[in-house]
N, C-alpha and C positions, 0 to 999 in steps of 0.2 A: 503492502500499500504506499503510495505516494505520501510525502508530509505535508500536512494539511497546512493553510495557509490561511489565520484566522481576519488577515487585513482583506484581503478580495471582496469578501460577502458585508464587510462594513462599508469599504470604499463605494460596493455597488448602491448600498441603502443611501449612504449620504449624497452621494450623486443624484440619484432619482428623486429624494423628499427636496434639495435645494434646487433643483429644474423646478418642480412642481410649484414651490414657493415662488421663482423667478417669475414664471412665466404667467403665474397666477396674479402678481401683484402688477408686474406691466401690464396685461390686458386691463385691470383695474384702471391705471392711472391713465389710458388711452381711452377709459370712458364707456367700456362693457359691464355689462349686468354682473354680477356676483357669483351666481349659477351657473352661469356660462364662461366666466372667468375659471371658476372650478372647474367644471369639466374639460376646456383646453389645456388648464394645467396638470389634470389627471393623464391627459392625453399623452401630452410632453414629456411627462412623468414613464409613463410604460416604453416609450419609445426611447428614451435615453436609458432605460435598463435593459431593454433589447440590445444597444448597440454596445453599452460597456460590457454585456455578459459576451457578446459573440467577441468582440476585441478581447476579452480576457480568455477568452476558449483558443482562440488564434492563437496568442502568443505563448500560451500554456504547452501546447503540442510541439 
């Protein structure tokens, strides 16, 4: 079994949450409603999580 790296999952969670808050706040500053901004932030969070995960997996091999 390979050595487990605790930093990778923590980094993935931090990047996803920071992306969500940044996109949500930016949308609200630009005049979007709270619900729509939260939905857009969630979509951005999912996309950022997938991108970071695939990049981590690619460098792991």
